[in-house]
N, C-alpha and C positions, 0 to 999 in steps of 0.2 A: 845318316847321310842323305842330303836332299836329292830327291829324284829329279832326273832331267828327262823332259819329254821331247820326243822327236816326231816329225810328221814327214810324209813322202811328198816331195814336190814334183808334180807331174811335168812341170816345165823343164826342170833341170834333171829329172830322173834320178834324184838323189834324196837321201834322208837328211833333213835339216833340223836344227835345234829349234824347239818351239819357244818363242819369246812373247810374254803377255805384256801388252802396252800398259803404261801407268794409268791411263784413263780408265781402262777396263778394271784394273785393280781397285781404283778408288770407287768406281761404281759398285763393284761387288761388296766392298767394305760398307758403303753407305746403305746398300740394300739389306745387308745383314743387320746393321744397327737399327734400321727402320723396322725390320721384322721383329727384332728383340724388343724394341720400344712398344710396338703395337701389342705384342703378346703380353708384355708386362702390364700395360694399361688395362687390357681386357682381364688379366688375372686379378689386378687390384680392384676393378669394378665388381667382378664376381665375388671376390673376397669380402668387400665392404657391404655388398648387398645381402649375401647369404651367411656371412660370418662376421657380423658387426663386433666391434670391440666392446669391452665392459662399459666404457664411458658412453659409447653410442647407444648401447642397450638401455642405460639409465636415462639418457636424454629422450629416447624413444618412448619409454614408459611414462616419463614426465609429460611429454607432449600429448600422449593419449589421455592421461589424467586431466590435463587442462582442457582438452576437447570435450571430454565427458562432462566436466564441470560447466563448460560453456553451454553445452546442450541442456543441462539442468537449469541453469540461469535463464536461458532463452525461453524455456517452457514456463518458468515462473513469471518472467516479464510478460509473456503472452497472456497468462491468467490475470495478471495485474491490469494489463491493458483492457481486457474484456470487462473486468469488474469496474474499472474507471469509466468505460463507455456506458455501462448501465447506470452508474451514478450521474454522469453527465446527462443522459437521456431523461432520467427521473427529475433532475434539476430543471431541465428545460420544459418538460411536458407536464410535470406535476407541481413542484414547488412554486415555480415562477408563474404558472398559469393560475394558481390560487390567488396570487397577489396581482394578477393582470400585468406582470412585468414582461418585457421583451426577452426572448431566449438569448442566452449568451452565445455569440458566434464562435465557431471553432477556431477562427484566427486569433481570438482573444484568449482562448483556452491554451493554445500552444503555438507560438509563432514559428517554432522550429520543427513542426511535424512534417516529415517528408515520407513519401511512399518508398519503401525498401522492397527489393525483390525477395519474396518469401521462399522461392524455390532455389535460392542459392545454397549450395551444399556447404556444410560446415567444414568438410574435409578439404575443400578448395581454398579455405581462408588461411592466411598466414597468422602468426601470433599477433602481429601488430594490427592486422585487420580485425581479428577477434576482439582485441581490446578496444579498438575504435568503435566497432559495432555495439559492444556492450555499453560503452560510455555514451554513445549517441542515444541509445534507447533509454538509459537511465536519465539523461538530461531531458529528453522529451517527456518522460513521466514526471520529472520534477517540475517542469514548466506547467504541465497540465494540472498537477496537484496544487501548485501555487494559485493558478487561475481559479480552480474549484474552491479553494479556501477563501479567495476574495469573493466569489459568488455566494458562498454560504454566509459570509459576513454581511453581504448586502441583503440576503434573504432574512437574516436575523434582524437587521434594521427594519425590513418590511414588516416582520412579525410584530416588533415593538410598535411600529407606526400603526399597524392594523389594530392592535390592542387599544392604542390611544384613540383611534378613530371610533372603534366600537364603544369605548367608554364615553365618548363625547356625543354619540348618536342617541337621541331620545328613544327609549325602548320600553317604558312602562307607563301605566296610567298614573296621573298625578294625584288621584285619591283612591282609597280602597274601594273596589267595585267588584267583589267576587261574584255577586249575583247578577251583574251586568244591568242593574236596574237604575243606576244613577245618571246615565247618559240621557240628558233632557233635550238637547238640540245639537244638530250636526253642522258641518262645514258647508258653506254655500249661501245661496240666497234664501233668506228667511223673513218672516214678518216681524218688524220691529215692535217690541212690546209697548213702547212709548208713543211712537209716531204712527203705528199701525200701517206702515207702508213696507213694501218689499225692499230689503237692503241686504248687502253682502255681509255675511257673518263669517269672520276670518278665523274662527276657532270652534272648539267644542264647549258646550255648557254641561257641567256635572252638578246636578241638584244634590245637595247634602245638607244635613243639619249644621247650623252655625257652630263653629268650633271643631269641625272635622279636620284632621291633619291634612296638609297638602305636602306632597313629596316632589323633590327635584327628579326629573325623568332622565337625567344624564349628568355626568361630571361637567363642571364648568366654573365660571367666575361670575358673581353677582355684579351686574352693571347698573342696576337700578333697584331700589327698595324703598317704597313709600308712596305718597299720593301726589301726583303732579297735575291734577285737575283735568286730565284728558278723558274722563269717563270710566276709567278702569278702577277708580277708587284706590284703596291700598293694594298695590301690586308689586310683583317682583319680575325682573327681566334677567335671565342668565345667558351669558355668552359661553357656548360650549367649544368654540373653535371649529375649524374645518367648515366655516360658513353657517353653522347651526346656532340658533337662538330660540329660547322658549320664553313665553310670557304667562304669568299666573295672576288673574285679576279678581277684584272685589273681595279681598281678604278682610276679615274682621280685625286681624292683627298680623303684623309681619314679624317673623323671627329673623330672617336673613338680613345681612348688612352689606352695604356697598363695598365691593372689593373682596368679599369673603369667598374663599375656595369652597365649593360645594361638591359633594359626592352623590351619585345616584342613590335615591331612596332616603336622602336626608330630609327632615322636616324643615320647610322654609317659611311656614305660616299656617293660618287656620281659615277655613271657609267662613265667609261673611256675606254682606250685601251692601258694601260701600260703593260709591260712585253711581254710575248709571245702571242700576240694577233693580229688578222687580221682586227679588226674593233671594234667600241664601243659596248661593251656588258658586262654583269656580268656573271662570272663563279661561280656557287654556288654548294657547296658540303655539305653532311651530313655524319658524322662519328658516329659510336656507338661502344665503346670499341675498337677503332682503326680500325674498319672495314668500308669500303666505302658502304654506303647505297644509294639506288635510292631516290633522294629527291622528286620525283613525288608522293610518298606515304605519304608525310608530309604536304599536303596542305588542310587538311580536315576542317580547320576553314574558308577557303576561297571559296571553291567550292561546288556547288550542285552535286548530283550524275551524272547528265547529263554533267555538265561542266568537272567533273573529268574524265568521259569516253572520252570526247573530248581531254583533255590534254594527256591521255594515248596514244591515237592514234597519236597525234602530236609528242610526245616524242619517240614513237616507230619507227618513220621514220628514215631510215638508211642514213642520210645525213652527210655532212661535218661539223665538229665542228669549232668553232671560235678560238680555242687555242690548 
Protein backbone atom coordinates (compact mmCIF):
# COMPACT_ATOMS: atom_id res chain seq x y z
CA UNK A 1 0.00 0.00 0.00
CA UNK A 2 1.36 3.37 -1.01
CA UNK A 3 2.39 5.61 1.79
CA UNK A 4 0.69 8.97 2.04
CA UNK A 5 2.76 11.78 3.45
CA UNK A 6 1.35 14.74 5.41
CA UNK A 7 2.81 18.01 6.58
CA UNK A 8 1.64 20.53 9.22
CA UNK A 9 0.44 23.75 7.69
CA UNK A 10 1.18 26.57 10.10
CA UNK A 11 -1.20 28.86 8.35
CA UNK A 12 -4.24 26.62 8.65
CA UNK A 13 -3.00 24.86 11.81
CA UNK A 14 -3.91 21.55 10.20
CA UNK A 15 -2.18 18.48 8.78
CA UNK A 16 -2.48 18.46 5.03
CA UNK A 17 -1.64 15.85 2.39
CA UNK A 18 1.79 16.34 0.71
CA UNK A 19 1.44 16.52 -3.08
CA UNK A 20 4.66 16.49 -5.23
CA UNK A 21 4.45 18.66 -8.38
CA UNK A 22 4.99 16.96 -11.74
CA UNK A 23 7.94 19.24 -12.48
CA UNK A 24 9.77 18.04 -9.40
CA UNK A 25 9.01 14.43 -10.21
CA UNK A 26 10.43 14.83 -13.74
CA UNK A 27 13.52 16.57 -12.38
CA UNK A 28 14.12 13.74 -9.93
CA UNK A 29 13.76 11.14 -12.69
CA UNK A 30 16.14 13.05 -14.97
CA UNK A 31 18.70 13.43 -12.16
CA UNK A 32 18.51 9.71 -11.43
CA UNK A 33 18.96 8.79 -15.07
CA UNK A 34 21.90 11.23 -15.44
CA UNK A 35 23.60 9.81 -12.38
CA UNK A 36 23.12 6.26 -13.69
CA UNK A 37 24.52 7.25 -17.13
CA UNK A 38 27.59 8.93 -15.65
CA UNK A 39 28.22 6.03 -13.34
CA UNK A 40 27.83 3.59 -16.25
CA UNK A 41 30.21 5.61 -18.46
CA UNK A 42 32.82 5.77 -15.71
CA UNK A 43 32.42 2.06 -15.10
CA UNK A 44 32.87 1.29 -18.81
CA UNK A 45 35.97 3.52 -19.03
CA UNK A 46 37.54 1.84 -16.03
CA UNK A 47 36.63 -1.56 -17.41
CA UNK A 48 38.08 -0.85 -20.86
CA UNK A 49 41.22 0.64 -19.39
CA UNK A 50 42.05 -1.95 -16.79
CA UNK A 51 40.09 -4.94 -18.07
CA UNK A 52 40.49 -4.95 -21.91
CA UNK A 53 38.75 -7.57 -23.96
CA UNK A 54 40.65 -10.41 -25.67
CA UNK A 55 40.39 -8.63 -29.02
CA UNK A 56 41.68 -5.39 -27.54
CA UNK A 57 44.56 -7.23 -25.89
CA UNK A 58 45.47 -8.77 -29.27
CA UNK A 59 45.32 -5.37 -30.99
CA UNK A 60 47.42 -3.84 -28.22
CA UNK A 61 50.07 -6.53 -28.59
CA UNK A 62 50.08 -6.08 -32.38
CA UNK A 63 50.42 -2.32 -31.97
CA UNK A 64 53.38 -2.74 -29.61
CA UNK A 65 55.03 -5.16 -32.05
CA UNK A 66 54.60 -2.69 -34.90
CA UNK A 67 56.14 0.07 -32.82
CA UNK A 68 59.09 -2.14 -31.93
CA UNK A 69 59.57 -3.02 -35.59
CA UNK A 70 59.41 0.65 -36.51
CA UNK A 71 62.05 1.43 -33.92
CA UNK A 72 64.34 -1.26 -35.40
CA UNK A 73 63.70 -0.01 -38.95
CA UNK A 74 64.32 3.57 -37.89
CA UNK A 75 67.69 2.65 -36.39
CA UNK A 76 68.62 0.73 -39.54
CA UNK A 77 67.65 3.71 -41.71
CA UNK A 78 69.81 5.97 -39.52
CA UNK A 79 72.78 3.64 -40.03
CA UNK A 80 72.16 3.57 -43.79
CA UNK A 81 71.95 7.36 -43.84
CA UNK A 82 75.26 7.61 -42.02
CA UNK A 83 76.92 5.16 -44.41
CA UNK A 84 75.52 6.99 -47.42
CA UNK A 85 76.79 10.31 -46.04
CA UNK A 86 80.29 8.84 -45.79
CA UNK A 87 80.07 7.59 -49.39
CA UNK A 88 78.85 10.99 -50.60
CA UNK A 89 81.65 12.73 -48.68
CA UNK A 90 84.25 10.38 -50.17
CA UNK A 91 82.72 10.87 -53.61
CA UNK A 92 83.03 14.66 -53.37
CA UNK A 93 86.32 14.97 -51.50
CA UNK A 94 88.29 12.03 -52.89
CA UNK A 95 87.03 10.50 -56.13
CA UNK A 96 85.92 13.72 -57.83
CA UNK A 97 88.96 15.69 -56.61
CA UNK A 98 91.23 13.11 -58.27
CA UNK A 99 89.65 13.93 -61.63
CA UNK A 100 89.29 17.66 -60.84
CA UNK A 101 85.52 17.39 -61.16
CA UNK A 102 83.06 19.63 -59.34
CA UNK A 103 81.45 18.12 -56.23
CA UNK A 104 77.91 16.88 -56.71
CA UNK A 105 75.54 19.25 -54.85
CA UNK A 106 73.18 17.87 -52.23
CA UNK A 107 70.21 19.20 -54.20
CA UNK A 108 71.16 16.85 -57.03
CA UNK A 109 71.66 13.94 -54.67
CA UNK A 110 68.16 14.14 -53.17
CA UNK A 111 65.58 16.71 -54.15
CA UNK A 112 63.18 15.47 -51.51
CA UNK A 113 65.50 15.62 -48.48
CA UNK A 114 63.78 17.52 -45.69
CA UNK A 115 64.80 17.99 -42.10
CA UNK A 116 62.60 15.94 -39.78
CA UNK A 117 62.32 16.39 -36.02
CA UNK A 118 64.59 13.74 -34.50
CA UNK A 119 63.18 14.25 -31.01
CA UNK A 120 59.62 13.22 -32.02
CA UNK A 121 58.61 10.29 -29.85
CA UNK A 122 57.58 7.11 -31.65
CA UNK A 123 54.84 6.57 -29.08
CA UNK A 124 53.12 9.78 -30.17
CA UNK A 125 52.81 8.65 -33.79
CA UNK A 126 49.74 6.99 -35.19
CA UNK A 127 50.03 3.93 -37.40
CA UNK A 128 49.46 6.07 -40.51
CA UNK A 129 52.14 8.51 -39.37
CA UNK A 130 54.55 5.63 -38.76
CA UNK A 131 53.96 4.30 -42.26
CA UNK A 132 54.29 7.76 -43.80
CA UNK A 133 57.51 8.43 -41.90
CA UNK A 134 59.09 5.16 -43.02
CA UNK A 135 58.01 5.66 -46.63
CA UNK A 136 59.43 9.20 -46.68
CA UNK A 137 62.78 8.03 -45.32
CA UNK A 138 62.94 5.13 -47.77
CA UNK A 139 62.03 7.44 -50.65
CA UNK A 140 64.79 9.87 -49.59
CA UNK A 141 67.33 7.05 -49.46
CA UNK A 142 66.19 5.79 -52.86
CA UNK A 143 66.68 9.25 -54.40
CA UNK A 144 70.10 9.65 -52.84
CA UNK A 145 71.19 6.18 -53.93
CA UNK A 146 70.02 6.87 -57.48
CA UNK A 147 71.94 10.15 -57.56
CA UNK A 148 75.02 8.39 -56.16
CA UNK A 149 74.74 5.71 -58.85
CA UNK A 150 74.66 8.44 -61.50
CA UNK A 151 77.70 10.06 -59.88
CA UNK A 152 79.67 6.80 -59.85
CA UNK A 153 78.74 6.22 -63.50
CA UNK A 154 80.13 9.67 -64.30
CA UNK A 155 83.28 8.91 -62.32
CA UNK A 156 83.66 5.64 -64.23
CA UNK A 157 83.56 7.68 -67.42
CA UNK A 158 86.17 10.02 -65.96
CA UNK A 159 88.39 7.03 -65.13
CA UNK A 160 88.14 5.72 -68.68
CA UNK A 161 88.77 9.21 -70.06
CA UNK A 162 91.74 9.62 -67.71
CA UNK A 163 93.14 6.28 -68.86
CA UNK A 164 92.80 7.40 -72.48
CA UNK A 165 94.45 10.73 -71.63
CA UNK A 166 97.35 9.00 -69.89
CA UNK A 167 97.79 6.63 -72.84
CA UNK A 168 97.80 9.61 -75.22
CA UNK A 169 100.36 11.62 -73.22
CA UNK A 170 104.02 11.16 -74.28
CA UNK A 171 105.70 9.45 -71.34
CA UNK A 172 108.83 7.55 -72.44
CA UNK A 173 112.08 8.27 -74.30
CA UNK A 174 111.86 7.63 -78.05
CA UNK A 175 115.10 5.58 -78.09
CA UNK A 176 116.63 3.19 -75.59
CA UNK A 177 118.75 5.32 -73.27
CA UNK A 178 119.30 3.42 -70.05
CA UNK A 179 122.73 4.98 -69.46
CA UNK A 180 121.36 8.48 -70.20
CA UNK A 181 124.30 9.01 -72.56
CA UNK A 182 122.44 9.53 -75.84
CA UNK A 183 120.94 12.95 -75.17
CA UNK A 184 123.13 15.21 -77.33
CA UNK A 185 121.25 18.51 -77.50
CA UNK A 186 118.39 20.02 -75.56
CA UNK A 187 115.36 22.24 -76.14
CA UNK A 188 115.85 25.98 -76.64
CA UNK A 189 118.33 28.22 -78.37
CA UNK A 190 121.34 26.28 -79.71
CA UNK A 191 124.11 26.79 -82.27
CA UNK A 192 122.98 25.63 -85.70
CA UNK A 193 125.48 23.02 -87.02
CA UNK A 194 125.20 24.28 -90.60
CA UNK A 195 124.79 28.05 -90.29
CA UNK A 196 126.76 28.37 -87.01
CA UNK A 197 124.25 30.89 -85.69
CA UNK A 198 122.04 30.70 -82.62
CA UNK A 199 118.64 29.35 -83.56
CA UNK A 200 115.69 27.97 -81.65
CA UNK A 201 115.87 24.18 -81.34
CA UNK A 202 112.30 22.90 -80.92
CA UNK A 203 113.15 19.42 -79.65
CA UNK A 204 115.76 17.03 -78.30
CA UNK A 205 118.54 15.31 -80.25
CA UNK A 206 119.38 11.72 -79.31
CA UNK A 207 122.72 10.56 -80.78
CA UNK A 208 122.56 6.86 -81.63
CA UNK A 209 124.04 4.45 -84.17
CA UNK A 210 122.22 4.24 -87.47
CA UNK A 211 119.55 1.56 -87.33
CA UNK A 212 118.73 2.07 -83.64
CA UNK A 213 114.98 1.45 -83.14
CA UNK A 214 112.74 4.47 -82.54
CA UNK A 215 109.66 4.03 -80.35
CA UNK A 216 106.33 5.87 -80.25
CA UNK A 217 106.11 7.65 -76.91
CA UNK A 218 102.30 7.42 -76.62
CA UNK A 219 99.23 5.93 -78.30
CA UNK A 220 98.01 7.73 -81.38
CA UNK A 221 97.49 7.83 -85.13
CA UNK A 222 100.23 8.46 -87.70
CA UNK A 223 99.42 11.64 -89.65
CA UNK A 224 102.66 11.83 -91.63
CA UNK A 225 105.26 9.21 -92.55
CA UNK A 226 107.95 10.03 -95.13
CA UNK A 227 110.10 12.86 -96.46
CA UNK A 228 108.40 16.17 -97.30
CA UNK A 229 111.60 18.17 -97.92
CA UNK A 230 111.24 20.30 -94.77
CA UNK A 231 114.67 19.43 -93.34
CA UNK A 232 113.47 16.59 -91.11
CA UNK A 233 114.33 14.00 -93.76
CA UNK A 234 112.43 10.76 -93.29
CA UNK A 235 110.20 11.54 -90.36
CA UNK A 236 106.98 10.53 -88.62
CA UNK A 237 104.31 12.72 -87.00
CA UNK A 238 101.82 11.09 -84.60
CA UNK A 239 98.58 12.71 -83.44
CA UNK A 240 97.83 11.44 -79.92
CA UNK A 241 94.62 13.36 -79.31
CA UNK A 242 93.94 15.75 -76.43
CA UNK A 243 96.07 18.31 -78.32
CA UNK A 244 99.26 16.21 -78.20
CA UNK A 245 101.48 15.56 -81.22
CA UNK A 246 105.02 14.15 -81.51
CA UNK A 247 107.57 14.33 -84.33
CA UNK A 248 110.47 11.93 -84.99
CA UNK A 249 113.02 13.15 -87.56
CA UNK A 250 116.02 12.08 -89.69
CA UNK A 251 115.17 8.35 -89.84
CA UNK A 252 117.15 6.07 -92.10
CA UNK A 253 113.94 4.14 -92.74
CA UNK A 254 110.33 4.62 -91.73
CA UNK A 255 108.26 1.68 -90.56
CA UNK A 256 104.99 3.44 -89.67
CA UNK A 257 102.39 4.26 -92.33
CA UNK A 258 99.94 7.14 -92.72
CA UNK A 259 96.72 6.49 -90.82
CA UNK A 260 98.22 3.63 -88.80
CA UNK A 261 97.10 3.23 -85.17
CA UNK A 262 100.17 3.21 -82.93
CA UNK A 263 100.63 2.05 -79.34
CA UNK A 264 103.21 3.42 -76.92
CA UNK A 265 106.51 1.53 -77.25
CA UNK A 266 105.84 0.36 -80.80
CA UNK A 267 108.76 0.68 -83.27
CA UNK A 268 107.94 3.33 -85.90
CA UNK A 269 111.36 3.55 -87.64
CA UNK A 270 115.15 3.52 -87.23
CA UNK A 271 117.73 6.20 -86.47
CA UNK A 272 119.46 7.74 -89.49
CA UNK A 273 120.88 11.02 -90.80
CA UNK A 274 118.49 12.09 -93.57
CA UNK A 275 117.46 15.67 -94.22
CA UNK A 276 119.29 18.56 -92.57
CA UNK A 277 121.48 16.46 -90.30
CA UNK A 278 125.19 16.32 -89.44
CA UNK A 279 125.23 12.75 -88.12
CA UNK A 280 123.07 9.79 -87.12
CA UNK A 281 120.58 10.94 -84.49
CA UNK A 282 116.88 11.26 -83.71
CA UNK A 283 115.33 14.70 -83.53
CA UNK A 284 112.28 14.44 -81.24
CA UNK A 285 109.58 17.09 -80.66
CA UNK A 286 106.44 17.32 -78.52
CA UNK A 287 103.60 19.71 -79.43
CA UNK A 288 100.50 20.62 -77.42
CA UNK A 289 97.76 22.52 -79.25
CA UNK A 290 100.33 23.66 -81.79
CA UNK A 291 102.88 24.86 -79.24
CA UNK A 292 106.40 23.44 -78.93
CA UNK A 293 106.99 21.86 -75.51
CA UNK A 294 110.25 20.71 -73.97
CA UNK A 295 110.17 16.90 -74.33
CA UNK A 296 112.41 16.53 -71.28
CA UNK A 297 109.29 16.86 -69.09
CA UNK A 298 107.58 13.86 -70.72
CA UNK A 299 109.88 11.04 -69.60
CA UNK A 300 108.26 10.34 -66.23
CA UNK A 301 107.55 6.69 -67.09
CA UNK A 302 111.23 6.09 -67.80
CA UNK A 303 113.22 7.95 -65.17
CA UNK A 304 113.69 8.00 -61.44
CA UNK A 305 113.90 11.45 -59.77
CA UNK A 306 117.70 11.19 -59.74
CA UNK A 307 117.86 10.22 -63.41
CA UNK A 308 115.46 13.00 -64.35
CA UNK A 309 117.62 15.54 -62.53
CA UNK A 310 120.64 14.29 -64.44
CA UNK A 311 118.76 14.51 -67.76
CA UNK A 312 117.77 18.11 -66.98
CA UNK A 313 121.41 19.07 -66.46
CA UNK A 314 122.46 17.37 -69.74
CA UNK A 315 119.64 19.03 -71.69
CA UNK A 316 120.47 22.44 -70.25
CA UNK A 317 124.00 22.37 -71.67
CA UNK A 318 124.28 25.08 -74.33
CA UNK A 319 125.93 22.95 -77.00
CA UNK A 320 125.51 22.63 -80.78
CA UNK A 321 122.51 20.77 -82.12
CA UNK A 322 122.71 18.00 -84.75
CA UNK A 323 120.23 19.65 -87.13
